[in-house]
BASE-345725 format. One record per atom (N, C-alpha, C, O): residue number from 0; residue in three letters; atom name; x, z, y. Coordinates in steps of 0.2 Angstrom, whole numbers, plus 5000, padded with zeros to 4 digits. Layout:
<pts>
(NUM,ALA,CA,(X,Z,Y))
...
</pts>
This chain:
<pts>
(0,MET,N,(4961,4947,5006))
(0,MET,CA,(4960,4947,5014))
(0,MET,C,(4959,4939,5016))
(0,MET,O,(4962,4934,5015))
(1,GLU,N,(4954,4940,5021))
(1,GLU,CA,(4950,4932,5023))
(1,GLU,C,(4955,4932,5028))
(1,GLU,O,(4957,4936,5032))
(2,ARG,N,(4958,4925,5028))
(2,ARG,CA,(4961,4921,5033))
(2,ARG,C,(4957,4916,5035))
(2,ARG,O,(4954,4912,5032))
(3,SER,N,(4956,4918,5042))
(3,SER,CA,(4950,4913,5046))
(3,SER,C,(4954,4912,5052))
(3,SER,O,(4957,4916,5055))
(4,TYR,N,(4953,4905,5054))
(4,TYR,CA,(4957,4903,5061))
(4,TYR,C,(4950,4905,5066))
(4,TYR,O,(4948,4900,5069))
(5,SER,N,(4948,4911,5067))
(5,SER,CA,(4942,4911,5071))
(5,SER,C,(4944,4915,5077))
(5,SER,O,(4949,4918,5077))
(6,ILE,N,(4940,4917,5082))
(6,ILE,CA,(4942,4921,5089))
(6,ILE,C,(4941,4927,5085))
(6,ILE,O,(4937,4928,5081))
(7,GLY,N,(4944,4931,5088))
(7,GLY,CA,(4944,4938,5086))
(7,GLY,C,(4948,4940,5078))
(7,GLY,O,(4947,4945,5076))
(8,GLN,N,(4950,4936,5077))
(8,GLN,CA,(4953,4936,5070))
(8,GLN,C,(4957,4942,5068))
(8,GLN,O,(4961,4943,5073))
(9,HIS,N,(4958,4946,5064))
(9,HIS,CA,(4963,4952,5065))
(9,HIS,C,(4970,4949,5062))
(9,HIS,O,(4972,4947,5056))
(10,VAL,N,(4975,4950,5067))
(10,VAL,CA,(4983,4948,5062))
(10,VAL,C,(4987,4954,5066))
(10,VAL,O,(4985,4959,5069))
(11,VAL,N,(4994,4952,5064))
(11,VAL,CA,(4998,4958,5066))
(11,VAL,C,(5003,4955,5070))
(11,VAL,O,(5006,4950,5068))
(12,PHE,N,(5005,4959,5076))
(12,PHE,CA,(5010,4955,5081))
(12,PHE,C,(5015,4959,5080))
(12,PHE,O,(5014,4965,5081))
(13,VAL,N,(5022,4957,5079))
(13,VAL,CA,(5028,4960,5078))
(13,VAL,C,(5030,4958,5086))
(13,VAL,O,(5030,4952,5088))
(14,ASP,N,(5032,4963,5090))
(14,ASP,CA,(5032,4964,5097))
(14,ASP,C,(5040,4960,5097))
(14,ASP,O,(5043,4958,5092))
(15,PRO,N,(5042,4960,5103))
(15,PRO,CA,(5050,4957,5105))
(15,PRO,C,(5055,4964,5103))
(15,PRO,O,(5061,4964,5103))
(16,ASN,N,(5052,4970,5101))
(16,ASN,CA,(5058,4975,5099))
(16,ASN,C,(5057,4976,5091))
(16,ASN,O,(5061,4980,5089))
(17,GLY,N,(5052,4972,5087))
(17,GLY,CA,(5052,4972,5081))
(17,GLY,C,(5047,4977,5078))
(17,GLY,O,(5047,4977,5072))
(18,ILE,N,(5041,4980,5082))
(18,ILE,CA,(5037,4984,5080))
(18,ILE,C,(5031,4981,5080))
(18,ILE,O,(5028,4978,5084))
(19,ALA,N,(5029,4981,5073))
(19,ALA,CA,(5023,4977,5071))
(19,ALA,C,(5015,4982,5074))
(19,ALA,O,(5014,4988,5073))
(20,ARG,N,(5012,4977,5077))
(20,ARG,CA,(5006,4980,5081))
(20,ARG,C,(5000,4976,5077))
(20,ARG,O,(5002,4970,5075))
(21,ASP,N,(4992,4979,5077))
(21,ASP,CA,(4988,4975,5075))
(21,ASP,C,(4986,4972,5082))
(21,ASP,O,(4986,4975,5087))
(22,ALA,N,(4983,4966,5080))
(22,ALA,CA,(4981,4962,5087))
(22,ALA,C,(4974,4958,5085))
(22,ALA,O,(4973,4957,5079))
(23,LEU,N,(4971,4956,5090))
(23,LEU,CA,(4967,4951,5089))
(23,LEU,C,(4967,4945,5092))
(23,LEU,O,(4969,4945,5098))
(24,VAL,N,(4966,4938,5089))
(24,VAL,CA,(4967,4932,5091))
(24,VAL,C,(4961,4929,5096))
(24,VAL,O,(4955,4930,5095))
(25,ASN,N,(4964,4927,5103))
(25,ASN,CA,(4958,4925,5107))
(25,ASN,C,(4958,4918,5108))
(25,ASN,O,(4953,4915,5111))
(26,VAL,N,(4964,4914,5105))
(26,VAL,CA,(4964,4907,5104))
(26,VAL,C,(4969,4905,5099))
(26,VAL,O,(4975,4909,5098))
(27,TRP,N,(4967,4900,5096))
(27,TRP,CA,(4972,4896,5091))
(27,TRP,C,(4975,4891,5095))
(27,TRP,O,(4971,4888,5099))
(28,TRP,N,(4981,4889,5094))
(28,TRP,CA,(4983,4883,5096))
(28,TRP,C,(4982,4878,5090))
(28,TRP,O,(4986,4878,5086))
(29,LYS,N,(4978,4873,5091))
(29,LYS,CA,(4975,4869,5086))
(29,LYS,C,(4972,4863,5089))
(29,LYS,O,(4967,4864,5093))
(30,GLY,N,(4973,4858,5089))
(30,GLY,CA,(4969,4851,5090))
(30,GLY,C,(4970,4850,5098))
(30,GLY,O,(4965,4849,5102))
(31,THR,N,(4977,4852,5099))
(31,THR,CA,(4977,4850,5105))
(31,THR,C,(4986,4845,5103))
(31,THR,O,(4990,4846,5099))
(32,LYS,N,(4987,4842,5108))
(32,LYS,CA,(4992,4837,5108))
(32,LYS,C,(5000,4842,5107))
(32,LYS,O,(5004,4841,5103))
(33,THR,N,(4999,4846,5111))
(33,THR,CA,(5005,4852,5109))
(33,THR,C,(5006,4854,5103))
(33,THR,O,(5011,4856,5101))
(34,ILE,N,(5000,4855,5098))
(34,ILE,CA,(4999,4859,5093))
(34,ILE,C,(5006,4859,5089))
(34,ILE,O,(5007,4864,5085))
(35,GLN,N,(5010,4853,5089))
(35,GLN,CA,(5015,4852,5084))
(35,GLN,C,(5021,4856,5087))
(35,GLN,O,(5026,4857,5084))
(36,GLU,N,(5020,4860,5094))
(36,GLU,CA,(5025,4865,5096))
(36,GLU,C,(5025,4870,5093))
(36,GLU,O,(5030,4874,5092))
(37,TYR,N,(5018,4870,5092))
(37,TYR,CA,(5017,4879,5088))
(37,TYR,C,(5016,4879,5082))
(37,TYR,O,(5015,4884,5080))
(38,VAL,N,(5016,4875,5077))
(38,VAL,CA,(5014,4875,5071))
(38,VAL,C,(5021,4876,5067))
(38,VAL,O,(5026,4873,5068))
(39,SER,N,(5019,4880,5062))
(39,SER,CA,(5026,4881,5058))
(39,SER,C,(5025,4875,5052))
(39,SER,O,(5021,4871,5052))
(40,ALA,N,(5031,4877,5047))
(40,ALA,CA,(5032,4870,5044))
(40,ALA,C,(5025,4871,5036))
(40,ALA,O,(5022,4867,5033))
(41,SER,N,(5023,4880,5036))
(41,SER,CA,(5017,4879,5032))
(41,SER,C,(5011,4877,5035))
(41,SER,O,(5006,4878,5031))
(42,GLY,N,(5011,4875,5041))
(42,GLY,CA,(5004,4873,5043))
(42,GLY,C,(5000,4878,5047))
(42,GLY,O,(4994,4878,5048))
(43,GLU,N,(5005,4884,5050))
(43,GLU,CA,(5001,4890,5053))
(43,GLU,C,(5002,4888,5060))
(43,GLU,O,(5007,4887,5061))
(44,PRO,N,(4996,4888,5065))
(44,PRO,CA,(4997,4887,5071))
(44,PRO,C,(4999,4892,5075))
(44,PRO,O,(5000,4897,5073))
(45,GLY,N,(4999,4891,5082))
(45,GLY,CA,(5003,4897,5086))
(45,GLY,C,(4995,4900,5089))
(45,GLY,O,(4990,4897,5089))
(46,CYS,N,(4996,4905,5092))
(46,CYS,CA,(4989,4908,5094))
(46,CYS,C,(4991,4912,5101))
(46,CYS,O,(4997,4914,5102))
(47,ASN,N,(4984,4913,5105))
(47,ASN,CA,(4986,4919,5111))
(47,ASN,C,(4982,4925,5107))
(47,ASN,O,(4978,4924,5103))
(48,LEU,N,(4984,4931,5109))
(48,LEU,CA,(4982,4938,5107))
(48,LEU,C,(4982,4942,5112))
(48,LEU,O,(4985,4943,5117))
(49,VAL,N,(4979,4946,5109))
(49,VAL,CA,(4978,4956,5114))
(49,VAL,C,(4980,4961,5109))
(49,VAL,O,(4978,4961,5103))
(50,VAL,N,(4983,4965,5111))
(50,VAL,CA,(4983,4971,5108))
(50,VAL,C,(4983,4977,5113))
(50,VAL,O,(4985,4977,5119))
(51,VAL,N,(4981,4984,5110))
(51,VAL,CA,(4980,4988,5113))
(51,VAL,C,(4988,4991,5115))
(51,VAL,O,(4993,4991,5112))
(52,CYS,N,(4988,4993,5122))
(52,CYS,CA,(4995,4995,5124))
(52,CYS,C,(4997,5001,5120))
(52,CYS,O,(4994,5006,5119))
(53,LYS,N,(5004,5000,5119))
(53,LYS,CA,(5007,5006,5115))
(53,LYS,C,(5008,5012,5119))
(53,LYS,O,(5007,5018,5117))
(54,ASP,N,(5009,5011,5127))
(54,ASP,CA,(5010,5016,5132))
(54,ASP,C,(5003,5022,5133))
(54,ASP,O,(4998,5020,5136))
(55,GLU,N,(5005,5027,5130))
(55,GLU,CA,(4998,5030,5130))
(55,GLU,C,(4997,5033,5139))
(55,GLU,O,(4992,5037,5140))
(56,ARG,N,(5001,5032,5143))
(56,ARG,CA,(4999,5034,5149))
(56,ARG,C,(4995,5027,5154))
(56,ARG,O,(4994,5027,5159))
(57,LYS,N,(4994,5022,5149))
(57,LYS,CA,(4990,5017,5152))
(57,LYS,C,(4984,5017,5151))
(57,LYS,O,(4983,5014,5145))
(58,GLU,N,(4980,5021,5154))
(58,GLU,CA,(4973,5022,5150))
(58,GLU,C,(4969,5023,5156))
(58,GLU,O,(4971,5026,5160))
(59,ASP,N,(4962,5021,5157))
(59,ASP,CA,(4957,5020,5161))
(59,ASP,C,(4951,5022,5158))
(59,ASP,O,(4950,5024,5152))
(60,SER,N,(4947,5023,5163))
(60,SER,CA,(4939,5024,5161))
(60,SER,C,(4937,5020,5154))
(60,SER,O,(4933,5023,5150))
(61,TYR,N,(4939,5015,5153))
(61,TYR,CA,(4937,5010,5148))
(61,TYR,C,(4942,5012,5142))
(61,TYR,O,(4942,5009,5136))
(62,GLY,N,(4946,5016,5142))
(62,GLY,CA,(4949,5018,5136))
(62,GLY,C,(4956,5014,5137))
(62,GLY,O,(4957,5012,5143))
(63,ARG,N,(4962,5015,5132))
(63,ARG,CA,(4968,5011,5133))
(63,ARG,C,(4968,5005,5135))
(63,ARG,O,(4966,5000,5132))
(64,GLN,N,(4972,5004,5141))
(64,GLN,CA,(4973,4996,5142))
(64,GLN,C,(4976,4993,5136))
(64,GLN,O,(4980,4995,5132))
(65,THR,N,(4974,4985,5138))
(65,THR,CA,(4977,4981,5133))
(65,THR,C,(4983,4975,5136))
(65,THR,O,(4982,4973,5142))
(66,GLU,N,(4987,4972,5131))
(66,GLU,CA,(4992,4968,5134))
(66,GLU,C,(4990,4960,5130))
(66,GLU,O,(4988,4960,5124))
(67,HIS,N,(4991,4955,5133))
(67,HIS,CA,(4991,4948,5132))
(67,HIS,C,(4996,4945,5130))
(67,HIS,O,(5001,4945,5134))
(68,TYR,N,(4998,4942,5125))
(68,TYR,CA,(5002,4938,5124))
(68,TYR,C,(5001,4930,5121))
(68,TYR,O,(4997,4929,5117))
(69,THR,N,(5004,4926,5124))
(69,THR,CA,(5003,4919,5124))
(69,THR,C,(5008,4915,5120))
(69,THR,O,(5014,4917,5119))
(70,SER,N,(5005,4908,5117))
(70,SER,CA,(5010,4905,5113))
(70,SER,C,(5015,4908,5108))
(70,SER,O,(5021,4907,5107))
(71,VAL,N,(5011,4912,5105))
(71,VAL,CA,(5014,4917,5100))
(71,VAL,C,(5014,4912,5094))
(71,VAL,O,(5009,4909,5092))
(72,VAL,N,(5021,4911,5090))
(72,VAL,CA,(5022,4907,5084))
(72,VAL,C,(5020,4912,5077))
(72,VAL,O,(5019,4918,5078))
(73,HIS,N,(5019,4908,5072))
(73,HIS,CA,(5018,4913,5066))
(73,HIS,C,(5026,4914,5063))
(73,HIS,O,(5031,4910,5066))
(74,LYS,N,(5027,4919,5058))
(74,LYS,CA,(5033,4923,5058))
(74,LYS,C,(5038,4917,5055))
(74,LYS,O,(5044,4918,5054))
(75,SER,N,(5036,4911,5053))
(75,SER,CA,(5040,4907,5047))
(75,SER,C,(5041,4902,5054))
(75,SER,O,(5044,4897,5052))
(76,LYS,N,(5040,4902,5059))
(76,LYS,CA,(5042,4899,5064))
(76,LYS,C,(5046,4900,5069))
(76,LYS,O,(5049,4896,5073))
(77,GLN,N,(5047,4908,5068))
(77,GLN,CA,(5052,4911,5073))
(77,GLN,C,(5059,4915,5071))
(77,GLN,O,(5059,4919,5067))
(78,VAL,N,(5065,4912,5075))
(78,VAL,CA,(5069,4914,5070))
(78,VAL,C,(5071,4921,5074))
(78,VAL,O,(5074,4926,5071))
(79,ALA,N,(5070,4923,5079))
(79,ALA,CA,(5071,4929,5082))
(79,ALA,C,(5068,4935,5079))
(79,ALA,O,(5062,4933,5076))
(80,PRO,N,(5069,4941,5078))
(80,PRO,CA,(5067,4947,5073))
(80,PRO,C,(5061,4950,5077))
(80,PRO,O,(5059,4956,5075))
(81,GLY,N,(5058,4947,5081))
(81,GLY,CA,(5052,4949,5084))
(81,GLY,C,(5047,4944,5090))
(81,GLY,O,(5050,4939,5092))
(82,ASN,N,(5041,4945,5091))
(82,ASN,CA,(5038,4940,5096))
(82,ASN,C,(5034,4935,5092))
(82,ASN,O,(5032,4930,5094))
(83,PHE,N,(5032,4937,5086))
(83,PHE,CA,(5028,4932,5081))
(83,PHE,C,(5023,4936,5078))
(83,PHE,O,(5023,4942,5077))
(84,TRP,N,(5017,4932,5076))
(84,TRP,CA,(5012,4935,5073))
(84,TRP,C,(5012,4933,5064))
(84,TRP,O,(5016,4929,5061))
(85,ARG,N,(5008,4937,5062))
(85,ARG,CA,(5008,4936,5053))
(85,ARG,C,(5001,4940,5052))
(85,ARG,O,(4998,4944,5056))
(86,TRP,N,(4999,4937,5045))
(86,TRP,CA,(4994,4939,5042))
(86,TRP,C,(4994,4946,5040))
(86,TRP,O,(5000,4947,5039))
(87,PRO,N,(4989,4952,5040))
(87,PRO,CA,(4990,4958,5038))
(87,PRO,C,(4994,4959,5032))
(87,PRO,O,(4998,4963,5030))
(88,ASP,N,(4992,4952,5026))
(88,ASP,CA,(4995,4954,5020))
(88,ASP,C,(5002,4951,5019))
(88,ASP,O,(5004,4952,5014))
(89,GLU,N,(5005,4949,5023))
(89,GLU,CA,(5011,4947,5024))
(89,GLU,C,(5017,4951,5026))
(89,GLU,O,(5015,4956,5030))
(90,GLU,N,(5024,4952,5023))
(90,GLU,CA,(5027,4955,5025))
(90,GLU,C,(5032,4953,5029))
(90,GLU,O,(5037,4957,5032))
</pts>
């Protein structure tokens, strides 16, 4: 699996309820003064991402609505059981 820190990169977002959902990154938190707050010990940066809403009732003429999550840290930085991102080949 390709691991690239590019906009539009596919990652898995584990939501606050611990449910894994496919996501696309729309910004990586790197190269800024605040990066150290978001970088894990293994060097994975934080990010902002977008996911398709899981509520089937939230649909319009464009399709299912999206949800945005900001300042999401890598799973190795998060102590809670959710609200983090991981690579698709990580468990």
